[in-house]
N, CA, C and O atoms as a GROMACS GRO file, in nm:
protein
  612
    1MET      N    1  28.929  -3.910  24.739
    1MET     CA    2  28.957  -3.810  24.840
    1MET      C    3  28.950  -3.873  24.978
    1MET      O    4  28.871  -3.964  25.003
    2SER      N    5  29.032  -3.823  25.066
    2SER     CA    6  29.030  -3.870  25.205
    2SER      C    7  28.981  -3.758  25.295
    2SER      O    8  28.959  -3.645  25.250
    3GLY      N    9  28.966  -3.790  25.423
    3GLY     CA   10  28.927  -3.689  25.520
    3GLY      C   11  29.026  -3.575  25.527
    3GLY      O   12  28.990  -3.464  25.569
    4ARG      N   13  29.150  -3.601  25.486
    4ARG     CA   14  29.251  -3.494  25.488
    4ARG      C   15  29.225  -3.389  25.380
    4ARG      O   16  29.277  -3.278  25.386
    5ASP      N   17  29.145  -3.426  25.282
    5ASP     CA   18  29.112  -3.334  25.173
    5ASP      C   19  28.994  -3.244  25.208
    5ASP      O   20  28.949  -3.166  25.124
    6VAL      N   21  28.945  -3.254  25.329
    6VAL     CA   22  28.828  -3.178  25.372
    6VAL      C   23  28.873  -3.053  25.446
    6VAL      O   24  28.965  -3.056  25.528
    7VAL      N   25  28.807  -2.942  25.414
    7VAL     CA   26  28.832  -2.816  25.483
    7VAL      C   27  28.710  -2.787  25.570
    7VAL      O   28  28.596  -2.796  25.523
    8VAL      N   29  28.733  -2.751  25.696
    8VAL     CA   30  28.624  -2.711  25.785
    8VAL      C   31  28.625  -2.559  25.791
    8VAL      O   32  28.727  -2.496  25.818
    9ARG      N   33  28.508  -2.502  25.765
    9ARG     CA   34  28.496  -2.356  25.766
    9ARG      C   35  28.354  -2.318  25.807
    9ARG      O   36  28.263  -2.401  25.804
   10ALA      N   37  28.338  -2.193  25.843
   10ALA     CA   38  28.205  -2.142  25.876
   10ALA      C   39  28.126  -2.123  25.747
   10ALA      O   40  28.180  -2.079  25.645
   11ALA      N   41  27.999  -2.157  25.752
   11ALA     CA   42  27.910  -2.130  25.639
   11ALA      C   43  27.897  -1.980  25.622
   11ALA      O   44  27.900  -1.904  25.719
   12VAL      N   45  27.883  -1.938  25.498
   12VAL     CA   46  27.860  -1.797  25.467
   12VAL      C   47  27.730  -1.786  25.388
   12VAL      O   48  27.682  -1.884  25.330
   13ALA      N   49  27.674  -1.668  25.387
   13ALA     CA   50  27.545  -1.646  25.321
   13ALA      C   51  27.547  -1.690  25.175
   13ALA      O   52  27.443  -1.731  25.122
   14ALA      N   53  27.662  -1.682  25.109
   14ALA     CA   54  27.671  -1.718  24.968
   14ALA      C   55  27.672  -1.869  24.944
   14ALA      O   56  27.659  -1.912  24.829
   15ASP      N   57  27.688  -1.950  25.049
   15ASP     CA   58  27.683  -2.096  25.032
   15ASP      C   59  27.543  -2.136  24.987
   15ASP      O   60  27.446  -2.064  25.007
   16ASP      N   61  27.535  -2.252  24.925
   16ASP     CA   62  27.408  -2.303  24.874
   16ASP      C   63  27.332  -2.377  24.985
   16ASP      O   64  27.373  -2.486  25.025
   17PRO      N   65  27.223  -2.320  25.035
   17PRO     CA   66  27.150  -2.386  25.143
   17PRO      C   67  27.092  -2.521  25.100
   17PRO      O   68  27.073  -2.609  25.185
   18GLU      N   69  27.064  -2.540  24.973
   18GLU     CA   70  27.013  -2.670  24.925
   18GLU      C   71  27.119  -2.778  24.945
   18GLU      O   72  27.087  -2.888  24.989
   19GLN      N   73  27.244  -2.746  24.914
   19GLN     CA   74  27.352  -2.843  24.930
   19GLN      C   75  27.373  -2.876  25.078
   19GLN      O   76  27.395  -2.991  25.114
   20VAL      N   77  27.367  -2.774  25.161
   20VAL     CA   78  27.382  -2.797  25.306
   20VAL      C   79  27.266  -2.883  25.355
   20VAL      O   80  27.286  -2.977  25.432
   21PHE      N   81  27.146  -2.851  25.311
   21PHE     CA   82  27.030  -2.927  25.355
   21PHE      C   83  27.037  -3.072  25.309
   21PHE      O   84  26.991  -3.161  25.380
   22ASP      N   85  27.094  -3.098  25.191
   22ASP     CA   86  27.106  -3.237  25.144
   22ASP      C   87  27.183  -3.322  25.244
   22ASP      O   88  27.152  -3.440  25.262
   23VAL      N   89  27.283  -3.265  25.309
   23VAL     CA   90  27.356  -3.338  25.414
   23VAL      C   91  27.270  -3.348  25.540
   23VAL      O   92  27.257  -3.455  25.598
   24LEU      N   93  27.213  -3.237  25.581
   24LEU     CA   94  27.132  -3.235  25.704
   24LEU      C   95  27.011  -3.326  25.698
   24LEU      O   96  26.969  -3.381  25.800
   25TRP      N   97  26.954  -3.342  25.581
   25TRP     CA   98  26.832  -3.420  25.566
   25TRP      C   99  26.850  -3.564  25.610
   25TRP      O  100  26.752  -3.631  25.646
   26GLN      N  101  26.973  -3.613  25.610
   26GLN     CA  102  27.001  -3.750  25.653
   26GLN      C  103  26.966  -3.771  25.800
   26GLN      O  104  26.944  -3.884  25.843
   27LEU      N  105  26.962  -3.663  25.875
   27LEU     CA  106  26.928  -3.671  26.017
   27LEU      C  107  26.780  -3.705  26.037
   27LEU      O  108  26.745  -3.772  26.134
   28ALA      N  109  26.695  -3.660  25.948
   28ALA     CA  110  26.550  -3.684  25.960
   28ALA      C  111  26.490  -3.699  25.820
   28ALA      O  112  26.414  -3.614  25.776
   29PRO      N  113  26.523  -3.809  25.752
   29PRO     CA  114  26.480  -3.823  25.612
   29PRO      C  115  26.329  -3.838  25.594
   29PRO      O  116  26.279  -3.822  25.483
   30ASP      N  117  26.258  -3.866  25.700
   30ASP     CA  118  26.112  -3.879  25.689
   30ASP      C  119  26.041  -3.745  25.700
   30ASP      O  120  25.922  -3.735  25.672
   31ASP      N  121  26.113  -3.641  25.740
   31ASP     CA  122  26.054  -3.508  25.748
   31ASP      C  123  26.026  -3.454  25.607
   31ASP      O  124  26.096  -3.489  25.511
   32ALA      N  125  25.926  -3.372  25.596
   32ALA     CA  126  25.898  -3.306  25.469
   32ALA      C  127  26.013  -3.212  25.434
   32ALA      O  128  26.065  -3.141  25.520
   33ARG      N  129  26.051  -3.213  25.309
   33ARG     CA  130  26.159  -3.124  25.265
   33ARG      C  131  26.103  -2.982  25.251
   33ARG      O  132  26.000  -2.963  25.187
   34PRO      N  133  26.170  -2.884  25.311
   34PRO     CA  134  26.122  -2.746  25.296
   34PRO      C  135  26.135  -2.700  25.151
   34PRO      O  136  26.223  -2.745  25.078
   35ASP      N  137  26.046  -2.612  25.110
   35ASP     CA  138  26.058  -2.558  24.975
   35ASP      C  139  26.170  -2.452  24.973
   35ASP      O  140  26.224  -2.416  25.078
   36ALA      N  141  26.202  -2.404  24.856
   36ALA     CA  142  26.313  -2.309  24.839
   36ALA      C  143  26.294  -2.183  24.922
   36ALA      O  144  26.390  -2.130  24.978
   37SER      N  145  26.172  -2.135  24.931
   37SER     CA  146  26.144  -2.014  25.009
   37SER      C  147  26.167  -2.038  25.158
   37SER      O  148  26.225  -1.954  25.227
   38GLN      N  149  26.122  -2.152  25.208
   38GLN     CA  150  26.142  -2.185  25.349
   38GLN      C  151  26.291  -2.199  25.381
   38GLN      O  152  26.339  -2.151  25.483
   39LEU      N  153  26.363  -2.267  25.291
   39LEU     CA  154  26.508  -2.282  25.311
   39LEU      C  155  26.577  -2.146  25.312
   39LEU      O  156  26.663  -2.121  25.397
   40ALA      N  157  26.541  -2.060  25.219
   40ALA     CA  158  26.604  -1.927  25.211
   40ALA      C  159  26.576  -1.846  25.337
   40ALA      O  160  26.665  -1.777  25.387
   41THR      N  161  26.455  -1.853  25.389
   41THR     CA  162  26.420  -1.781  25.512
   41THR      C  163  26.501  -1.834  25.630
   41THR      O  164  26.555  -1.756  25.709
   42ALA      N  165  26.508  -1.966  25.643
   42ALA     CA  166  26.585  -2.026  25.752
   42ALA      C  167  26.734  -1.993  25.739
   42ALA      O  168  26.800  -1.965  25.839
   43TRP      N  169  26.785  -1.995  25.617
   43TRP     CA  170  26.926  -1.965  25.591
   43TRP      C  171  26.960  -1.823  25.633
   43TRP      O  172  27.063  -1.799  25.697
   44ARG      N  173  26.874  -1.728  25.596
   44ARG     CA  174  26.898  -1.589  25.637
   44ARG      C  175  26.892  -1.576  25.789
   44ARG      O  176  26.974  -1.507  25.849
   45GLY      N  177  26.796  -1.643  25.852
   45GLY     CA  178  26.783  -1.638  25.998
   45GLY      C  179  26.903  -1.696  26.068
   45GLY      O  180  26.949  -1.642  26.169
   46LEU      N  181  26.954  -1.805  26.015
   46LEU     CA  182  27.072  -1.868  26.074
   46LEU      C  183  27.190  -1.771  26.074
   46LEU      O  184  27.263  -1.761  26.172
   47HIS      N  185  27.208  -1.702  25.964
   47HIS     CA  186  27.322  -1.609  25.954
   47HIS      C  187  27.301  -1.481  26.033
   47HIS      O  188  27.398  -1.413  26.067
   48ALA      N  189  27.177  -1.447  26.062
   48ALA     CA  190  27.148  -1.324  26.137
   48ALA      C  191  27.152  -1.343  26.288
   48ALA      O  192  27.161  -1.245  26.362
   49GLN      N  193  27.146  -1.466  26.335
   49GLN     CA  194  27.136  -1.492  26.478
   49GLN      C  195  27.270  -1.473  26.548
   49GLN      O  196  27.370  -1.534  26.510
   50ALA      N  197  27.272  -1.388  26.648
   50ALA     CA  198  27.394  -1.363  26.725
   50ALA      C  199  27.441  -1.492  26.792
   50ALA      O  200  27.360  -1.566  26.848
   51GLY      N  201  27.570  -1.518  26.785
   51GLY     CA  202  27.629  -1.635  26.850
   51GLY      C  203  27.616  -1.763  26.772
   51GLY      O  204  27.668  -1.867  26.814
   52ARG      N  205  27.550  -1.759  26.658
   52ARG     CA  206  27.526  -1.880  26.578
   52ARG      C  207  27.635  -1.896  26.476
   52ARG      O  208  27.677  -1.799  26.412
   53ARG      N  209  27.682  -2.018  26.459
   53ARG     CA  210  27.783  -2.047  26.358
   53ARG      C  211  27.762  -2.189  26.308
   53ARG      O  212  27.768  -2.284  26.386
   54LEU      N  213  27.738  -2.202  26.182
   54LEU     CA  214  27.725  -2.333  26.119
   54LEU      C  215  27.859  -2.367  26.056
   54LEU      O  216  27.907  -2.296  25.967
   55LEU      N  217  27.919  -2.475  26.102
   55LEU     CA  218  28.045  -2.520  26.044
   55LEU      C  219  28.015  -2.620  25.933
   55LEU      O  220  27.928  -2.705  25.947
   56LEU      N  221  28.088  -2.609  25.825
   56LEU     CA  222  28.076  -2.700  25.713
   56LEU      C  223  28.208  -2.772  25.691
   56LEU      O  224  28.315  -2.712  25.701
   57ALA      N  225  28.200  -2.900  25.660
   57ALA     CA  226  28.314  -2.975  25.610
   57ALA      C  227  28.295  -2.982  25.459
   57ALA      O  228  28.193  -3.030  25.410
   58VAL      N  229  28.394  -2.932  25.386
   58VAL     CA  230  28.381  -2.919  25.242
   58VAL      C  231  28.497  -2.991  25.174
   58VAL      O  232  28.613  -2.973  25.208
   59ALA      N  233  28.462  -3.075  25.075
   59ALA     CA  234  28.561  -3.144  24.992
   59ALA      C  235  28.545  -3.087  24.851
   59ALA      O  236  28.444  -3.111  24.785
   60GLY      N  237  28.644  -3.012  24.806
   60GLY     CA  238  28.629  -2.942  24.679
   60GLY      C  239  28.522  -2.836  24.696
   60GLY      O  240  28.537  -2.745  24.777
   61ASP      N  241  28.413  -2.848  24.619
   61ASP     CA  242  28.302  -2.755  24.642
   61ASP      C  243  28.178  -2.829  24.688
   61ASP      O  244  28.066  -2.781  24.669
   62THR      N  245  28.197  -2.946  24.749
   62THR     CA  246  28.085  -3.026  24.797
   62THR      C  247  28.082  -3.028  24.949
   62THR      O  248  28.183  -3.057  25.013
   63VAL      N  249  27.967  -2.996  25.006
   63VAL     CA  250  27.950  -3.003  25.152
   63VAL      C  251  27.935  -3.151  25.189
   63VAL      O  252  27.847  -3.220  25.137
   64VAL      N  253  28.021  -3.198  25.280
   64VAL     CA  254  28.017  -3.339  25.320
   64VAL      C  255  27.986  -3.356  25.468
   64VAL      O  256  27.969  -3.468  25.516
   65GLY      N  257  27.978  -3.245  25.542
   65GLY     CA  258  27.946  -3.254  25.684
   65GLY      C  259  27.905  -3.120  25.740
   65GLY      O  260  27.939  -3.014  25.687
   66THR      N  261  27.829  -3.126  25.851
   66THR     CA  262  27.782  -3.004  25.918
   66THR      C  263  27.794  -3.019  26.069
   66THR      O  264  27.792  -3.130  26.122
   67LEU      N  265  27.805  -2.908  26.135
   67LEU     CA  266  27.797  -2.900  26.281
   67LEU      C  267  27.751  -2.758  26.312
   67LEU      O  268  27.816  -2.661  26.274
   68ASP      N  269  27.641  -2.747  26.382
   68ASP     CA  270  27.578  -2.618  26.410
   68ASP      C  271  27.605  -2.580  26.555
   68ASP      O  272  27.585  -2.661  26.645
   69THR      N  273  27.651  -2.458  26.578
   69THR     CA  274  27.681  -2.414  26.714
   69THR      C  275  27.607  -2.286  26.749
   69THR      O  276  27.573  -2.204  26.663
   70LEU      N  277  27.583  -2.272  26.877
   70LEU     CA  278  27.527  -2.149  26.931
   70LEU      C  279  27.600  -2.119  27.061
   70LEU      O  280  27.598  -2.200  27.154
   71VAL      N  281  27.664  -2.004  27.068
   71VAL     CA  282  27.728  -1.958  27.192
   71VAL      C  283  27.626  -1.870  27.262
   71VAL      O  284  27.582  -1.768  27.209
   72ALA      N  285  27.590  -1.911  27.384
   72ALA     CA  286  27.486  -1.842  27.460
   72ALA      C  287  27.545  -1.767  27.577
   72ALA      O  288  27.624  -1.823  27.653
   73PRO      N  289  27.508  -1.640  27.594
   73PRO     CA  290  27.548  -1.566  27.714
   73PRO      C  291  27.494  -1.636  27.838
   73PRO      O  292  27.395  -1.710  27.829
   74ASN      N  293  27.557  -1.613  27.950
   74ASN     CA  294  27.522  -1.689  28.070
   74ASN      C  295  27.548  -1.604  28.194
   74ASN      O  296  27.644  -1.528  28.198
   75LEU      N  297  27.465  -1.617  28.293
   75LEU     CA  298  27.484  -1.541  28.418
   75LEU      C  299  27.554  -1.621  28.526
   75LEU      O  300  27.594  -1.564  28.628
   76THR      N  301  27.571  -1.752  28.507
   76THR     CA  302  27.641  -1.833  28.607
   76THR      C  303  27.782  -1.863  28.558
   76THR      O  304  27.822  -1.820  28.449
   77HIS      N  305  27.857  -1.936  28.637
   77HIS     CA  306  27.994  -1.977  28.601
   77HIS      C  307  28.079  -1.857  28.562
   77HIS      O  308  28.146  -1.858  28.458
   78GLY      N  309  28.076  -1.755  28.646
   78GLY     CA  310  28.156  -1.636  28.622
   78GLY      C  311  28.110  -1.558  28.500
   78GLY      O  312  28.188  -1.486  28.438
   79ALA      N  313  27.983  -1.571  28.466
   79ALA     CA  314  27.923  -1.505  28.350
   79ALA      C  315  27.990  -1.547  28.219
   79ALA      O  316  27.993  -1.473  28.121
   80ARG      N  317  28.045  -1.670  28.220
   80ARG     CA  318  28.106  -1.724  28.098
   80ARG      C  319  27.999  -1.791  28.013
   80ARG      O  320  27.911  -1.858  28.067
   81PRO      N  321  28.004  -1.774  27.883
   81PRO     CA  322  27.904  -1.836  27.796
   81PRO      C  323  27.924  -1.986  27.786
   81PRO      O  324  28.024  -2.042  27.832
   82TYR      N  325  27.827  -2.051  27.725
   82TYR     CA  326  27.840  -2.192  27.693
   82TYR      C  327  27.802  -2.212  27.547
   82TYR      O  328  27.736  -2.128  27.487
   83MET      N  329  27.844  -2.324  27.492
   83MET     CA  330  27.813  -2.356  27.352
   83MET      C  331  27.721  -2.477  27.348
   83MET      O  332  27.741  -2.575  27.420
   84VAL      N  333  27.621  -2.468  27.262
   84VAL     CA  334  27.534  -2.581  27.232
   84VAL      C  335  27.567  -2.628  27.090
   84VAL      O  336  27.578  -2.547  26.998
   85VAL      N  337  27.581  -2.758  27.074
   85VAL     CA  338  27.611  -2.818  26.944
   85VAL      C  339  27.490  -2.898  26.898
   85VAL      O  340  27.431  -2.973  26.975
   86GLU      N  341  27.454  -2.880  26.773
   86GLU     CA  342  27.342  -2.952  26.711
   86GLU      C  343  27.382  -2.994  26.570
   86GLU      O  344  27.480  -2.946  26.514
   87ASN      N  345  27.304  -3.083  26.515
   87ASN     CA  346  27.311  -3.119  26.372
   87ASN      C  347  27.452  -3.157  26.326
   87ASN      O  348  27.502  -3.105  26.226
   88VAL      N  349  27.513  -3.250  26.400
   88VAL     CA  350  27.641  -3.306  26.357
   88VAL      C  351  27.607  -3.417  26.258
   88VAL      O  352  27.558  -3.524  26.296
   89VAL      N  353  27.633  -3.392  26.131
   89VAL     CA  354  27.596  -3.487  26.026
   89VAL      C  355  27.710  -3.496  25.925
   89VAL      O  356  27.765  -3.394  25.882
   90VAL      N  357  27.745  -3.619  25.888
   90VAL     CA  358  27.845  -3.641  25.784
   90VAL      C  359  27.781  -3.728  25.675
   90VAL      O  360  27.713  -3.826  25.706
   91ALA      N  361  27.802  -3.691  25.550
   91ALA     CA  362  27.748  -3.768  25.438
   91ALA      C  363  27.798  -3.912  25.447
   91ALA      O  364  27.913  -3.935  25.484
   92PRO      N  365  27.713  -4.009  25.414
   92PRO     CA  366  27.750  -4.151  25.432
   92PRO      C  367  27.884  -4.189  25.370
   92PRO      O  368  27.960  -4.263  25.432
   93ASP      N  369  27.914  -4.142  25.251
   93ASP     CA  370  28.040  -4.179  25.185
   93ASP      C  371  28.163  -4.119  25.252
   93ASP      O  372  28.276  -4.156  25.219
   94TRP      N  373  28.142  -4.027  25.346
   94TRP     CA  374  28.253  -3.959  25.412
   94TRP      C  375  28.269  -4.000  25.558
   94TRP      O  376  28.355  -3.947  25.628
   95ARG      N  377  28.188  -4.092  25.604
   95ARG     CA  378  28.196  -4.134  25.745
   95ARG      C  379  28.320  -4.219  25.768
   95ARG      O  380  28.370  -4.287  25.679
   96ARG      N  381  28.369  -4.213  25.892
   96ARG     CA  382  28.488  -4.287  25.936
   96ARG      C  383  28.614  -4.244  25.862
   96ARG      O  384  28.704  -4.324  25.838
   97ARG      N  385  28.618  -4.116  25.826
   97ARG     CA  386  28.736  -4.059  25.760
   97ARG      C  387  28.790  -3.938  25.838
   97ARG      O  388  28.878  -3.868  25.788
   98GLY      N  389  28.738  -3.915  25.957
   98GLY     CA  390  28.787  -3.803  26.038
   98GLY      C  391  28.713  -3.673  26.018
   98GLY      O  392  28.752  -3.571  26.074
   99VAL      N  393  28.605  -3.674  25.939
   99VAL     CA  394  28.531  -3.551  25.911
   99VAL      C  395  28.461  -3.500  26.036
   99VAL      O  396  28.473  -3.383  26.071
  100ALA      N  397  28.389  -3.588  26.105
  100ALA     CA  398  28.318  -3.547  26.227
  100ALA      C  399  28.418  -3.499  26.332
  100ALA      O  400  28.393  -3.400  26.402
  101ARG      N  401  28.529  -3.567  26.344
  101ARG     CA  402  28.632  -3.526  26.441
  101ARG      C  403  28.683  -3.386  26.408
  101ARG      O  404  28.699  -3.303  26.498
  102ALA      N  405  28.708  -3.359  26.282
  102ALA     CA  406  28.756  -3.226  26.241
  102ALA      C  407  28.651  -3.119  26.272
  102ALA      O  408  28.685  -3.010  26.318
  103LEU      N  409  28.524  -3.150  26.248
  103LEU     CA  410  28.417  -3.055  26.280
  103LEU      C  411  28.410  -3.029  26.430
  103LEU      O  412  28.402  -2.913  26.473
  104VAL      N  413  28.414  -3.135  26.510
  104VAL     CA  414  28.406  -3.118  26.656
  104VAL      C  415  28.527  -3.040  26.708
  104VAL      O  416  28.511  -2.951  26.792
  105MET      N  417  28.645  -3.070  26.660
  105MET     CA  418  28.764  -2.999  26.706
  105MET      C  419  28.756  -2.850  26.670
  105MET      O  420  28.796  -2.765  26.749
  106ALA      N  421  28.704  -2.820  26.553
  106ALA     CA  422  28.686  -2.678  26.515
  106ALA      C  423  28.586  -2.610  26.608
  106ALA      O  424  28.607  -2.496  26.648
  107ALA      N  425  28.478  -2.680  26.642
  107ALA     CA  426  28.379  -2.623  26.735
  107ALA      C  427  28.440  -2.601  26.873
  107ALA      O  428  28.415  -2.499  26.936
  108LEU      N  429  28.520  -2.696  26.919
  108LEU     CA  430  28.586  -2.680  27.050
  108LEU      C  431  28.682  -2.562  27.048
  108LEU      O  432  28.692  -2.488  27.147
  109ASP      N  433  28.753  -2.544  26.938
  109ASP     CA  434  28.841  -2.426  26.926
  109ASP      C  435  28.760  -2.297  26.932
  109ASP      O  436  28.800  -2.202  26.999
  110ASP      N  437  28.645  -2.295  26.863
  110ASP     CA  438  28.558  -2.177  26.867
  110ASP      C  439  28.508  -2.150  27.008
  110ASP      O  440  28.504  -2.036  27.053
  111ALA      N  441  28.470  -2.257  27.079
  111ALA     CA  442  28.419  -2.242  27.216
  111ALA      C  443  28.527  -2.188  27.308
  111ALA      O  444  28.501  -2.101  27.392
  112THR      N  445  28.648  -2.238  27.293
  112THR     CA  446  28.760  -2.189  27.374
  112THR      C  447  28.785  -2.041  27.345
  112THR      O  448  28.803  -1.962  27.437
  113ALA      N  449  28.787  -2.006  27.217
  113ALA     CA  450  28.810  -1.866  27.178
  113ALA      C  451  28.701  -1.774  27.231
  113ALA      O  452  28.727  -1.657  27.261
  114ALA      N  453  28.578  -1.825  27.243
  114ALA     CA  454  28.466  -1.745  27.293
  114ALA      C  455  28.461  -1.741  27.446
  114ALA      O  456  28.375  -1.674  27.503
  115GLY      N  457  28.553  -1.813  27.512
  115GLY     CA  458  28.556  -1.814  27.658
  115GLY      C  459  28.449  -1.902  27.722
  115GLY      O  460  28.416  -1.884  27.839
  116CYS      N  461  28.395  -1.995  27.646
  116CYS     CA  462  28.290  -2.083  27.700
  116CYS      C  463  28.343  -2.170  27.812
  116CYS      O  464  28.459  -2.213  27.811
  117TYR      N  465  28.257  -2.195  27.910
  117TYR     CA  466  28.297  -2.284  28.019
  117TYR      C  467  28.260  -2.429  27.989
  117TYR      O  468  28.313  -2.520  28.053
  118LYS      N  469  28.169  -2.452  27.894
  118LYS     CA  470  28.135  -2.590  27.856
  118LYS      C  471  28.078  -2.590  27.714
  118LYS      O  472  28.035  -2.488  27.661
  119VAL      N  473  28.081  -2.710  27.657
  119VAL     CA  474  28.014  -2.737  27.530
  119VAL      C  475  27.920  -2.853  27.557
  119VAL      O  476  27.961  -2.956  27.611
  120GLN      N  477  27.794  -2.836  27.520
  120GLN     CA  478  27.700  -2.945  27.545
  120GLN      C  479  27.629  -2.983  27.416
  120GLN      O  480  27.609  -2.902  27.326
  121LEU      N  481  27.591  -3.110  27.411
  121LEU     CA  482  27.515  -3.161  27.299
  121LEU      C  483  27.429  -3.275  27.348
  121LEU      O  484  27.455  -3.333  27.454
  122VAL      N  485  27.328  -3.307  27.272
  122VAL     CA  486  27.248  -3.426  27.300
  122VAL      C  487  27.252  -3.513  27.175
  122VAL      O  488  27.270  -3.465  27.063
  123SER      N  489  27.233  -3.642  27.197
  123SER     CA  490  27.235  -3.737  27.088
  123SER      C  491  27.119  -3.834  27.108
  123SER      O  492  27.090  -3.874  27.221
  124ASN      N  493  27.055  -3.872  27.002
  124ASN     CA  494  26.946  -3.969  27.008
  124ASN      C  495  26.994  -4.092  27.084
  124ASN      O  496  27.104  -4.143  27.058
  125ALA      N  497  26.913  -4.141  27.176
  125ALA     CA  498  26.950  -4.255  27.260
  125ALA      C  499  26.988  -4.378  27.178
  125ALA      O  500  27.067  -4.461  27.224
  126ALA      N  501  26.934  -4.393  27.059
  126ALA     CA  502  26.960  -4.510  26.976
  126ALA      C  503  27.091  -4.501  26.898
  126ALA      O  504  27.134  -4.600  26.839
  127ARG      N  505  27.153  -4.386  26.894
  127ARG     CA  506  27.273  -4.367  26.812
  127ARG      C  507  27.400  -4.403  26.891
  127ARG      O  508  27.480  -4.316  26.924
  128THR      N  509  27.415  -4.529  26.919
  128THR     CA  510  27.527  -4.572  27.004
  128THR      C  511  27.663  -4.549  26.939
  128THR      O  512  27.760  -4.522  27.009
  129ASP      N  513  27.672  -4.559  26.806
  129ASP     CA  514  27.799  -4.527  26.739
  129ASP      C  515  27.837  -4.381  26.763
  129ASP      O  516  27.954  -4.350  26.786
  130ALA      N  517  27.738  -4.293  26.757
  130ALA     CA  518  27.764  -4.151  26.783
  130ALA      C  519  27.809  -4.131  26.928
  130ALA      O  520  27.896  -4.048  26.955
  131HIS      N  521  27.750  -4.205  27.020
  131HIS     CA  522  27.788  -4.192  27.161
  131HIS      C  523  27.935  -4.230  27.180
  131HIS      O  524  28.009  -4.161  27.251
  132ARG      N  525  27.976  -4.338  27.117
  132ARG     CA  526  28.118  -4.378  27.126
  132ARG      C  527  28.208  -4.272  27.065
  132ARG      O  528  28.314  -4.241  27.118
  133PHE      N  529  28.164  -4.216  26.952
  133PHE     CA  530  28.243  -4.110  26.889
  133PHE      C  531  28.257  -3.991  26.983
  133PHE      O  532  28.368  -3.942  27.003
  134TYR      N  533  28.147  -3.944  27.041
  134TYR     CA  534  28.154  -3.827  27.129
  134TYR      C  535  28.245  -3.854  27.248
  134TYR      O  536  28.319  -3.766  27.290
  135ALA      N  537  28.241  -3.975  27.302
  135ALA     CA  538  28.332  -4.010  27.412
  135ALA      C  539  28.477  -4.004  27.364
  135ALA      O  540  28.566  -3.962  27.438
  136SER      N  541  28.501  -4.047  27.240
  136SER     CA  542  28.639  -4.049  27.188
  136SER      C  543  28.697  -3.910  27.168
  136SER      O  544  28.819  -3.895  27.161
  137VAL      N  545  28.612  -3.808  27.159
  137VAL     CA  546  28.662  -3.671  27.144
  137VAL      C  547  28.646  -3.591  27.273
  137VAL      O  548  28.650  -3.468  27.272
  138GLY      N  549  28.628  -3.664  27.385
  138GLY     CA  550  28.635  -3.599  27.515
  138GLY      C  551  28.504  -3.562  27.581
  138GLY      O  552  28.505  -3.502  27.689
  139PHE      N  553  28.391  -3.596  27.521
  139PHE     CA  554  28.263  -3.566  27.585
  139PHE      C  555  28.228  -3.678  27.683
  139PHE      O  556  28.259  -3.795  27.659
  140ALA      N  557  28.164  -3.641  27.793
  140ALA     CA  558  28.121  -3.738  27.893
  140ALA      C  559  27.969  -3.733  27.904
  140ALA      O  560  27.908  -3.626  27.897
  141GLN      N  561  27.910  -3.850  27.922
  141GLN     CA  562  27.766  -3.854  27.946
  141GLN      C  563  27.745  -3.812  28.091
  141GLN      O  564  27.770  -3.890  28.184
  142SER      N  565  27.699  -3.688  28.110
  142SER     CA  566  27.696  -3.632  28.245
  142SER      C  567  27.562  -3.576  28.285
  142SER      O  568  27.549  -3.517  28.393
  143ALA      N  569  27.461  -3.594  28.202
  143ALA     CA  570  27.330  -3.537  28.233
  143ALA      C  571  27.222  -3.623  28.169
  143ALA      O  572  27.250  -3.706  28.082
  144VAL      N  573  27.102  -3.602  28.212
  144VAL     CA  574  26.986  -3.662  28.147
  144VAL      C  575  26.917  -3.551  28.070
  144VAL      O  576  26.887  -3.446  28.127
  145GLY      N  577  26.892  -3.573  27.945
  145GLY     CA  578  26.830  -3.470  27.863
  145GLY      C  579  26.683  -3.498  27.838
  145GLY      O  580  26.639  -3.613  27.836
  146TYR      N  581  26.610  -3.393  27.821
  146TYR     CA  582  26.467  -3.402  27.789
  146TYR      C  583  26.437  -3.311  27.673
  146TYR      O  584  26.499  -3.206  27.658
  147ARG      N  585  26.343  -3.351  27.590
  147ARG     CA  586  26.296  -3.264  27.483
  147ARG      C  587  26.145  -3.277  27.474
  147ARG      O  588  26.086  -3.377  27.514
  148ARG      N  589  26.089  -3.176  27.423
  148ARG     CA  590  25.946  -3.178  27.391
  148ARG      C  591  25.932  -3.119  27.251
  148ARG      O  592  25.961  -3.002  27.229
  149TYR      N  593  25.888  -3.201  27.160
  149TYR     CA  594  25.867  -3.154  27.024
  149TYR      C  595  25.736  -3.079  27.017
  149TYR      O  596  25.636  -3.120  27.076
  150LEU      N  597  25.737  -2.970  26.946
  150LEU     CA  598  25.619  -2.886  26.931
  150LEU      C  599  25.565  -2.901  26.790
  150LEU      O  600  25.642  -2.913  26.694
  151THR      N  601  25.435  -2.902  26.777
  151THR     CA  602  25.375  -2.912  26.644
  151THR      C  603  25.306  -2.781  26.611
  151THR      O  604  25.264  -2.706  26.700
  152THR      N  605  25.295  -2.756  26.484
  152THR     CA  606  25.223  -2.636  26.440
  152THR      C  607  25.091  -2.680  26.378
  152THR      O  608  25.080  -2.790  26.325
  153THR      N  609  24.993  -2.593  26.386
  153THR     CA  610  24.863  -2.627  26.327
  153THR      C  611  24.836  -2.545  26.204
  153THR      O  612  24.731  -2.560  26.142
   0.00000   0.00000   0.00000
């Protein structure tokens, strides 16, 4: 199969969250894997959140890529919303086949349809291949990002 055999679509509640997580886990393989109950709770929450849309790249009935979006209401820029992109992940055997590009283009189409004035994402500073990819699909490094990870006790 090639990247042309991949369909990009929104995740639906009936999709298998375990299969989706198998792709996402590549982003942080050292993290503890959530149990089935935790995954089910997160899956329901993802589908219930207003403005949230998880895009899946699917080959046959196998999830081979993900891109998570959130369209946020906004009071600036003419009260136009913006989109945040997270969790852009493609299964290793499917990389460099146009899967990530198809996911990003679908997200950009969604952002345009929602009237967003911008789409923003952050990428780990060490992921230079990802940085080149994002530049190739029209993103510019235009800000300095900060994060603070929170721990639970």
